[in-house]
Structures are given as C-alpha cells and as structure tokens.
N, C-alpha and C positions, 0 to 999 in steps of 0.2 A: 536398311529399312525391312527387307524381306526376312532377316534374321530376327528382328525384334517382335514382329507380329505374332509368330508362332510362340515365342517366349511369354508374351503377354497373355495369350490364349491359354497357355498351360497354367500361368499363375492364376488367372480367373477360375479355371476349373479347380485347381487345388484349393483356392479360397473358399469355395462352396462347401468343402469338406472340413474346413479348418475348425468350425465350431463343434465338430464331433470328436476332435482330438483332444487330448489332455494337454493343457499348456505346459510347455517346457519352463524350467527356471530360466531367469534371465541370465544369458551368456556373458561372459567377459569378452567383448568384441576385440579387445587388443591381444587376446591370447594367441590368435592366429598371426600375429606380427611380432614375434619375439625380438627382431631386430630394430623395431621401431619404438620410439618413445612418445607417448601421447602427451603432448603439451596442452597448456590451457586448462580446461575444466574449471573448477572453482577458483583457481589462482590464488595468489596471496592478497587478502583484503583486510587492511587494517581496521575496517569498520565492524568486522565479525567479532562478536564477544564470546560466544560459545555455540557448540552444536548440540541439539537435543537428539537428532538422529542423522546419520550419514551413511550412505551406501555408495555403490560404484557410480550410480548416475541419478541419485536423488538425495535430498537433504531437507531438513528443517533446521534453521539456525536463528539465533538472536542477534541482531546488529545494533549498532548505535543509530539513534534517531537521526533522520536526514537533516542537514543544516537548514536552519530557517523554519523547520516545522514545528507547529504547535504541540505541546505534550499530549500523549495519548491517555487513555483511561488507566487508572491503577489495575493491577490484575484483578480479574473477577473474583468476587467472594463465593462463587458458585461454580459448579462444573457445567460447561456448556453441553447441551443435549447433542450427542453425537448423531443420533438419527436425523434430527431436524437440520443439523449442520450439513450432513451429507446430502440431504434433499435440496438444500439451498445451493451448494457447490455443484451438485449434480445438474442443476437447472441451467448453468451457464452454458451458453451456445456460442461458438465461434463462427462469425459470419464472414464470408470472403476467404475461407481457409482453401487449401488446395483442392479439396473435394466437395466444396460448397458448405452449406451450413451443417455443423456436426457438433455433438455434445463435446465440451472441452475436456472432460475427464471421463475415464472409464470407471465401472464400478469398483473393480479390483484395485485400481489406482487410488481411489478415494478411501478404500478399506486400509490400505498401507499408509496413507497420508494422515488420516484423521487422529490416531492416538498421539503421535509426536506433535501434531499441530495443537490439539487441545492442551497437552502439557505445556507447550510453549506459551499458550495464551494465559495459563495460569501463573507463569513465571516472570514474563516480560514486564518491565518497569515502565513508568511514563516516558522516560528518555530512551526507550528501545522499540525498535520495529522487529518484525518477524519476516525472514525471507524463506521461501519454499521453493523447491523444485522437485518434480516427480516425472519419471520416464516410463513409457509403456508402448506396446505395439497396438496401433489403433486400427479398428475397422477389420474387415475380412481380408484386406491386402496388407495388414500391418506385418504379418509374419514374413512377408517377402520385401517390404519396403523398409523394414528396419525400425529401430527405436526412435521416438521423438519425445521431446520433453515440453513441459510447461513450467515456467517460473513466474514467481509473483512476490509482490510485497504486500503483507497483510498487517493490519493493526485495528484496534478498537478505539473509537472516539465517540463519546456521547451515547454509548450503547449500541453503536452501529459498527458492524464488522465491514471493514474496507478491504477491497481486493483490488490491487493494481498489477495488471499483467505485465510481464517481462517478455520472455519468449513465448510464442503460442504454437504449440504442436510443431516445434522445430525439429526437424529430421536430421539427426546429427550422425547416425551410424555410418551411412555411406560416406560422409565427409571424413570420418576418422579412418576408415578403411583405405581411403584414397591418400589422404595427406598426413595421417598420423596426428593431427591436431584437433583437440577437443575445445570447442568454443566455450568460454565461461557462461554458465547458466546465470546471467544477470537478472536480478529481480526488477520490477517496475520502479518507477520513481514519481513523486509527487510533481516534480518540475515539468517534466515532458514525457510523452509517450515513447517507448522504446520500439514497438511494432506499430507503424503508422498505417498499415495496410488491412489489418484485421480488426474487425468490431466485435465486441462481446456484448451479449444481450442475454435476457432470461426473464421468465415470468416471476413477478413479484420482487424484482431487483431494481434498485434506483440508481441514478447517476449523480454523484455529488457535484460533478462539473459536467454540464451539458455538452461542453465542447470536447470532452475526453471519451473516446470509445473504448478505452482500455481500463476504465475505472468504474467499478460496481460497488454497491453497498447494500446491506440489509441489516435488520435488527438481529443481534446475536442471539440465537435460541438458547433459552435456559439461562440467560445472564443479563437481563434487563437491568439498566442502571437504576438504582433507587433515587427517586426524586425527593427533595425535601418536602415535607408535608406542609401544605398551605395553612397558615395560621389565621383564623378568622379574627378580624379586629374585635377587641372587647367593647361591649356596649358601654357607651359613656354614662357615667353616673350622673344623676341630676344634680346640677350645681346647686349648693346651698344658697338659701336667700341671705344676701349680706345684710348685716345689721345696719339700721338707719345711722348715719354719721351724727355725731353730737353737734348740736347747735353751736355755732362759732360767732361771736359778735364781729361785725365787720371792723376792720381797721384802717386807719388812713394810709393811703398810698404814698410813699416817700419818692417823690419825683427824681431825687438824686440817685435812687437805687436802680438805675437803668439796668436792663439785662446786659450782661457782658457778652461781647461777641465770641462765638465759639471758634477757636482756631482751626483752620482748614486741616483736614487729615491728609497726610501724604498719600499720594496716589499709589495704589496697589502695585507691586512690582509685576511686570509683564509676565505672563506664563512662559515657562521655558520653551523655546521653539522645539517643534517635533523633530525628531531625528530625520536628517536628510536621507536621501537615497544612497549616500556614499557607502554606509555600512552594508546595505543590501548589495550594492554593485560590487563592492570588495569581496563579499561572500560568494557571489556568482562567479567572479574571475578566479577565486581560490578553487571553487568546485571544478570550473573548467580546466584549470591547471592539473588537477588530480585526475580528471578523465583522460587527459593527454599522457600524463605519466603512466597510467595503467594501460595505455594503448587501446583504450576503448573508442577513441575518436582519431580521425586522421589530422595530420598538420593542417590540411586545407580546412577541414571543418573547425579546427581550433581557431585558425585565424579568422574565419567568416563569423564565428560566434563571438569571438572576442571584440571584432569590430562592431558587431550589432549591439553588444552590451555598452561599449564606450559611446556609440552614437546616441544612446538614450541619456546621456548626461545633460 
C-alpha cells in the first residue's frame, strides 16, 4: 500500500500536464509481448457480413439482423448530418461508470467513428444491423489507465437512430498485458442488456424500452423518413335526383308463389390459429446454443437460461 500511494500521486501530477502534450498515436499494446498471442478480439462471427472499417481496436461492420427482430429501414436516401449526429452521440452519458457520470465518447473518438458509420448507414439493408466498437484513452488518467472501448449495435427504424450499448468504457489494455487475451468487443442486443450495471442517458434522447438502461434512440439527423402524404377525401358529388318510377298497375298476388327458403350458408371457416410460442421458444433455444458455442456464456448460465425458457412452456 505504501508503494501505491506515491505512484498514484505521480500519476495525478502527470495527468495535469497531459492536456498540454501532443497525443501519441495509438500503440500496439501487444508489441511488447512478442512471445504472447493475443486471443479473442473480434473472433470468428458468422453473423458478420462485411467490414466498413477495421483497425487494431476499433471497427464498423455490417451484420445479419438479429433473429426475431423486425426489419430496419431501407438505407436512407440522404446523407446523415455528421455534425448533428456527432452532437447526439456526444450527448450520451455513462452513469455508474468507474469514475462517475462521464461522456461516453471523446470528441476525437467520434471524429474517427462517424465517417465509416455514416457510410454503413447508407449501405445496410433492412435485414442488416451495424456493429461498432471504438477505443480511446479517456479522461486525464487515460494515458496511465490504458485503452478502453465502447461497443454497440445501431440501426434505423421508423426514422429513429437506435443505439444499444454492448461494452461500456471497458478497460482492456491491462487485461491484455497480464493475460494476453483480448475479450471480444461484443455489440449490444435487443433481447437483453450486456452491461447490467451501467446506465446510459443524455439530453434529447429517448428510451424505446423504459426497462432498458442500455438502449437509446433519437431522430436521425438529416434523414427523416418521408411519410406518405395524407390524401383528403374527395367531396361527395351531389346525388342526382332519380327519375320517378313509371306507374305500374297492381297485379294479383299468387298465393302459391310463396318465397322459397334461402339455404343456410355454410359457417365461415375458423381463422387459422395464431402461431404458438413454439417457434419463438425454439428460436431462443437456438440462440442460446450459439452463445454457448461461442463461449459467450458459461455452462451454468446456459443451463439456467435453458431451464427458464422451458419453464415458460
């Protein structure tokens, strides 16, 4: 303990001068360990369709739409306003992070992230999501604490830009230095939050699901969805006055010509029953199997979740 306090004091003193120094380029943190193989990282993900941008610790990629999710909007027919989009993403605050409330992204981080993200928004089809990850040294102590990453799943639906957080300012550099393992930068998911301890918030941002603290949305700047123009009902033309019917002489009623009974119409076939939960439960079990195969959950978590799904039958 006596050795750590002076070290922390030195770090704090140096941090005060950090803003006056020119930022060094992002180092390859594995270069100091030539005998170690950094495993993990983005890993092998069969849902990935292509990368728009990929660097050592950041990426923007297009993935297959999550199972069971409704289709997203078609690619916007306009170019999103980069300045307004940066303002919206820059307004996101991480609450409950290691150092209290703090902006989720740095300005330099957004400057690097926005061009490939805007390109991806213009290319992703309705059956595709966008996964992003960006890394930076955050705050005055970031130079000494190491790199941390934000990952997320983003998509546009109904003209709303949706942001589902995955990893939130996850400090991975020290973990790599010690273990040689780089945790996959997993994006968020519609089904359940990945980080249950951090809350995202921000001025002018909405929550599509009030129970989800990791999911925010806002109108996509510069790419509002065109709504079909409302068509006013045409004024009804005045009905023409029908001509008077010609006079018809009354005729005798034939009592034998009684009205024939109308045969009963067959009852309408019952509507096809709504799909049961079997398909949805099967899909959830398949998704659970995939998570275990990728070692994103432990065997115990797999058994507990599988039991919970089957109990819902």
